[in-house]
N, C-alpha and C positions, 0 to 999 in steps of 0.2 A: 614736643608737639609744634609743627610748622605753624606760621602766622595763619596761612589758608585754613588749616584745620581748626585752629583757635577762633578764627573768624566765623567760620561755620558753626561751630560749637556755640559762640556767643548768639549767634542767629537762632539756633535751635531753642536755646535757653529763654532768648526774648520771646519767641513764639509761644513756647509752653507757659511763661509766666502770664502773658497777655491773655492766652486761652483760659487760664486757670481762674482769674479774677472773677469772670461772670458764670463760672462752671455750674454752681448750684442754681442759677435761674434760668438756664438753658435747656431746652430739649436736645435729643441727639441731633435732629435736623438743623437747630440753630448752631449747636456746637460745629458741626461740619461747615456750616457757611462761614461762621466766625474763622474756622481753620483755613479755608480757602482764602478769605480776605486777607488774612494776616500773610498768607503765603504770597498772594500776588502784590502786596505792599511790599515786602521784602525783595521781591525780586525786581520790582520797579524802583526800589530805593536801597540798593545793596550797601550804600554808605552807612546806613543806620547800624548795620552790624560791625562795620570798623568802629563806628562811634561807642557802641556797647563794649566792645573788645579793648578799647583805649580806656574807657572808664573803668572796666573790671582790672585791667593791669594797674591802673592808678590807684585803685582801692587797695589791691593786694600789696602793692609797694609801700602805701602808707600804714597799712596793718603790719607789715614786716619791719618797717621803721620804727613804729610804736613799740612793738615787742622788743626789739633790740635795744631801744633806748631805756626802757624799763629794766631790762637784763643787766644792763651796763651800770645802772644805779645800784641794783640789788647785789651785783657781783663785783663791786668796784675793787675792793682789796684784791681779790683772787687775780682780777685781769691786770692790774696796773703794779700791784706790788707784791706779787709772789716771788719768794726767796728762791725758786727753782728756775727762774728765767735770767737770762744774761742781759745786762743793759749796756747800751752803746750810747755814744755821745756824752751828755752832760748828766751825770747821776743826779744832779740837784737842778735840772732844767726845769723852766716853769711850765713846760707842756710835754705831756708824754705821748708819744705814737706807740701802738702795740700792734704788732704783725703776727698774724697767725700764719704759719707757713709749713711746707712740706718741702723736702730736699729733691723729690722728683717732680715738683711743680713747674712746669714751663714758663708759667706766667710768673712765678715767684723768681726764678732766673732772671727774666727780663726786668722786673721790679727792683732788683738789687741795685741798679743805677739810680733809681728815685730814692733808695735809703742813703747812697752814697752822697748824692747831691744835696739832699737836705741836711745831713749831717756836716757837710763842708760849709754850707753856706750859713746855717743856723746854729750858733756856739751855745744856744740854750735849749736845745731840744734833748730830751731824754727818751731813747729808743729802746723798746722793749721787744725782744724776740720770743715769740711763743711757739714751741715745738707742738705742731698739730700734724702727725702722721696719719694720712688718709689715703695714700695712693697704694695700698697693697703690702704685702710682707716685707718687700724690700725696702721700702719707706720705713716700715717700723723698726726694722733691724738697724738701718742707718741711724735713726734717731736713738736708739738704744746706745749705740756708740758716741754720738754726740753728747748724750747725757753724762755718759763716763768721762769724756773729755772736760765738759764743765765741772765735774767734781774734782778730777785729777790736776787739771792745770786750766783754771777759768781765764787766765791772761792769754791763753793760746785759742781759746775758743773763737773769737771774731775770725782769726785767720783760717781756722778749720772750717768754720761756717761759710766763709767766701770760697774756699777753694771746693769744698764738696759741693755746694749750691750751684757754682757756675761752672763746674767741670763738665766736659762733653760725656763722660760715661754716666750709666745710670747709678744712682746711689743705691749702694747696697751695704752689708756688713762688710765685704771685702774691701770695697772701694773707700768705705769710711775709715777703715783701720789703716788703709794704705795711706790716706791723707794724714791721718794722727802721726803715723810712723814717720812721716816726711817731716813733720814738724817736732820731731824728737821724743815722742812719747813711746813708751814701752809697751808692745801688744799683750804680753802678759799681764801687766798691770791693768790695762783696759778691760781684758776679758774678766779678770778677777773683780773688778770694780762692777761690771754688768752683771755679774753673778750675785755678788754681796749687797749691792744696792740697785735692784732693777728699776727701771723709771715707769712701771705700771701704774703706780697712782699718780703720777705727773701726767701721763697720757690720759688717764682716766678722768682727771679734772679737766683737761683741755677739751676732752669731748663733751663733758658735763657744760662747760662754759659755752661751747659752740652750739649745743642743743638749745641752751637757754636764749642765746643771742640770735639765733637763726642762721648761724653760719653752715652753708653747704659747700663750700670751696674755698681754695687759696689761690692769691693771697686774700686776706680780710685785715683789715685794719680797724683799730678802735682809737678815736681821736676824741678828746673830751667826752661828751655824753653820747657821742654815737658810733655805730659801726659803719664802716665804709667797704662795701664789698667789691672784690675784685681789683685787678691792676688799674686803677682808674689813674695812674700818673702823677707827677710831681705836683702839678698846678693845683690839682685838686686837693690834694694832700696839705699842700702849703696854705691854700684857702681856708681849710678847717683849722689849721695850727692858727692862722690870723685871727679867724673869728673867735676862737677860745680865748686869746689874748684881749681880744676886743670886748665881748660881752659874756664870756665864761660859758658859751655854748659852741657846737661845732656849726650849728647854723645861726646866725644872728636875724 
């Protein structure tokens, strides 16, 4: 919904709420008069609708943040310590950054540089890759190949991840297998692993976590006690990490 439509909706909500308060005490003529007064007031003071919309958005953001913080606490082990996730950086790092990603997410591709920078600059970061295929069947198929790579050759997964994510082609089963083959993995073994050890339960868990946290897109990060939604950039991630080290929370 555009901001204009949201603003108009907020104005309508305001008018309805104001009119509803004295509803029981007013007759029809008085209600009509009250409605006309509210309409005239909003026309003369349209900034009120913007203020209402701003307040509504702030309230929704606070509610989303509260939901995500509770979910991170409740599912801490599954988020930060799942044996099905690949860990980059320092496995014993003092702060963990978790990234939910999809191989066909354009923002994830651009955010790869942020991950590279923080791992290069901070040798005490533990970075967890949480596969979260949400962009259609091609993504789901590519992530199935990725999980087979994780099982067969976890030491090659980081390079596989990089090549598939930043590649120009759309990530599919075929492109994922091609990347794996270039890294020396056997296609027959990959397909056998995909059949014998499907990643259905892993993907299902990622979806359950995302639903609990309130994740609707990628990339989404979890740092400390908070979810950080979107490709927010290196500075914000580093600030969250710094806060965790300083006060034990992503926001001090």
